[in-house]
N, C-alpha and C positions, 0 to 999 in steps of 0.2 A: 399467657399467649404462647402458642406453640410455634417454633421456628421450622421453616421448611428445610429439609435436608438437601445439601448440594453435593452432587457427585463430582468432586474436584478431580479425581483421577480420570474420569470420563471426559471432563471438560479439557483437561491438559492433553489427553491423548488426541482429541479432535483438533485442538490448537496445533499440536506438534505435527499432525498429518497434513493439515491444511496450510500452514505457514508457507511452505515452499511451492504452492500451487497457485494457478491463475483461474479466474472466473471466465465464463463465456465471453467472447468466441474462442478464447484460448483455453485449453484444458491440460491439466497435468503440470509438471514442473519445468517444462521446456517450451519455448516458443520457436518453432522450426519454420513456420510459414506465416507470412503476413499477407492477407488477401486484400485489405483495403489500406491505401497509403495513409499515414498519420493515424493509424488505429491506436487505441489506448488499451493497455493490459492492466487489469485490476487484480490484486491478490485476493484470495478467498478469505483470508483472515483480516480482521479489522483491529486497529489499535485504539484503545480508549485514551484519547488525548486529554480528556478531563482528569483522568487519574494520573497521567504523566505530568500534567501541569500542577497538580495539587502538591507534589513533592518534587522540587527542582533537582533533587539528588538522583531521581530515577531517570533512566534513559533506555533507548532501544538501539541495539547494534544489528544492522542488516547488511549482509554481504551477497552480492549478485555477481555471478561469473558470466561475463559477456564474451563468448568465444568468437562470434562474428555478428555483425550488425547489418542485416540486409536492407533496412529502410530508416536509418537514423533514429531507431527506437530509443526513447528516453524512459527513465524510471521516475515516477512522481508519487509523492505522498500528498494527498488532498483531504480536505474536510468539508467539501461541498455537499455531500449527501446528507450530512447531519446539520445543515444550515450554516456551516462555517464559510469563511471567505478567504482562505489562504492555501498556498501550496508551496512545496519545495520540490524542484525537479533536478534530476541529475542526468547529464548527457554523457554517455560513455565515449562517444566520438571526440568530443572536445574537452572532456574533463570538467566542464562547467557545472556549477551548482547555482540554481536560480531560485530565489525566494520571491513569491508574488503574493499580493494581497488585493482582492477585488474591492474596489471602492464603491461601485454602483452596478446595478443590473444592466442598464442600457446607457448609451452615450448621450 
Protein backbone atom coordinates (compact mmCIF):
# COMPACT_ATOMS: atom_id res chain seq x y z
CA UNK A 1 0.00 0.00 0.00
CA UNK A 2 1.40 3.36 -1.04
CA UNK A 3 1.20 6.27 1.42
CA UNK A 4 0.15 9.72 0.23
CA UNK A 5 2.85 12.31 0.55
CA UNK A 6 1.97 15.22 2.85
CA UNK A 7 3.41 18.68 2.24
CA UNK A 8 4.14 19.50 5.90
CA UNK A 9 6.08 22.67 5.08
CA UNK A 10 3.18 23.97 2.97
CA UNK A 11 0.63 23.08 5.65
CA UNK A 12 2.72 24.82 8.33
CA UNK A 13 3.15 27.93 6.16
CA UNK A 14 -0.61 28.14 5.59
CA UNK A 15 -1.26 27.64 9.32
CA UNK A 16 1.31 30.28 10.27
CA UNK A 17 -0.17 32.81 7.84
CA UNK A 18 -3.81 32.19 8.77
CA UNK A 19 -3.56 31.88 12.57
CA UNK A 20 -3.52 35.65 13.18
CA UNK A 21 -6.39 36.37 10.75
CA UNK A 22 -10.20 36.36 10.88
CA UNK A 23 -12.87 34.98 8.54
CA UNK A 24 -15.65 37.04 6.94
CA UNK A 25 -17.09 39.55 7.69
CA UNK A 26 -13.75 40.55 9.24
CA UNK A 27 -10.65 40.13 7.10
CA UNK A 28 -7.01 40.38 8.03
CA UNK A 29 -5.40 40.43 11.44
CA UNK A 30 -7.20 43.43 12.94
CA UNK A 31 -10.82 44.26 13.63
CA UNK A 32 -11.21 48.00 13.20
CA UNK A 33 -14.93 48.32 12.48
CA UNK A 34 -17.92 46.40 13.80
CA UNK A 35 -20.99 46.90 11.61
CA UNK A 36 -23.44 44.74 13.56
CA UNK A 37 -23.76 44.84 17.37
CA UNK A 38 -22.80 41.55 19.05
CA UNK A 39 -21.14 40.28 15.87
CA UNK A 40 -18.90 37.22 16.14
CA UNK A 41 -15.36 37.05 14.80
CA UNK A 42 -14.02 33.63 13.82
CA UNK A 43 -10.37 32.82 13.27
CA UNK A 44 -9.41 31.38 9.91
CA UNK A 45 -7.50 28.47 11.40
CA UNK A 46 -9.14 25.72 13.39
CA UNK A 47 -7.70 23.71 16.24
CA UNK A 48 -8.14 19.94 16.37
CA UNK A 49 -9.66 19.44 19.81
CA UNK A 50 -9.64 15.67 19.34
CA UNK A 51 -5.84 15.70 19.05
CA UNK A 52 -5.44 18.08 21.97
CA UNK A 53 -7.67 15.88 24.16
CA UNK A 54 -5.84 12.70 23.16
CA UNK A 55 -2.71 13.87 24.97
CA UNK A 56 -3.41 15.92 28.09
CA UNK A 57 0.17 17.25 28.03
CA UNK A 58 -0.52 19.22 24.84
CA UNK A 59 -1.92 22.72 24.89
CA UNK A 60 -2.34 25.89 22.90
CA UNK A 61 -1.17 29.36 23.84
CA UNK A 62 -3.07 32.21 22.23
CA UNK A 63 -2.38 35.87 22.84
CA UNK A 64 -4.62 38.68 21.59
CA UNK A 65 -3.80 42.36 21.92
CA UNK A 66 -6.99 44.38 22.51
CA UNK A 67 -6.02 48.02 22.01
CA UNK A 68 -9.58 49.32 22.25
CA UNK A 69 -12.90 47.53 22.36
CA UNK A 70 -15.62 49.47 20.50
CA UNK A 71 -18.52 47.10 21.21
CA UNK A 72 -17.71 44.81 24.15
CA UNK A 73 -16.19 42.30 21.72
CA UNK A 74 -15.32 38.93 23.29
CA UNK A 75 -13.03 36.15 22.14
CA UNK A 76 -14.49 32.65 22.12
CA UNK A 77 -13.28 29.15 21.34
CA UNK A 78 -16.21 26.96 20.28
CA UNK A 79 -16.71 23.48 18.89
CA UNK A 80 -20.27 23.90 17.60
CA UNK A 81 -19.39 23.60 13.89
CA UNK A 82 -18.10 20.05 14.34
CA UNK A 83 -21.08 18.92 16.41
CA UNK A 84 -19.64 19.86 19.78
CA UNK A 85 -21.53 21.46 22.64
CA UNK A 86 -19.09 23.65 24.55
CA UNK A 87 -17.36 27.01 24.45
CA UNK A 88 -14.88 29.11 26.40
CA UNK A 89 -15.28 32.89 26.14
CA UNK A 90 -12.93 35.64 27.28
CA UNK A 91 -14.16 39.20 27.81
CA UNK A 92 -11.32 41.75 27.66
CA UNK A 93 -13.51 44.43 29.27
CA UNK A 94 -14.19 42.47 32.46
CA UNK A 95 -11.35 39.94 32.39
CA UNK A 96 -13.92 37.16 32.81
CA UNK A 97 -13.45 33.67 31.39
CA UNK A 98 -16.73 31.82 30.89
CA UNK A 99 -16.99 28.11 30.15
CA UNK A 100 -20.35 26.97 28.77
CA UNK A 101 -21.82 23.63 27.77
CA UNK A 102 -25.00 23.34 25.70
CA UNK A 103 -27.39 20.86 27.32
CA UNK A 104 -30.13 20.82 24.67
CA UNK A 105 -31.00 22.48 21.35
CA UNK A 106 -34.25 24.12 22.48
CA UNK A 107 -35.86 25.01 25.83
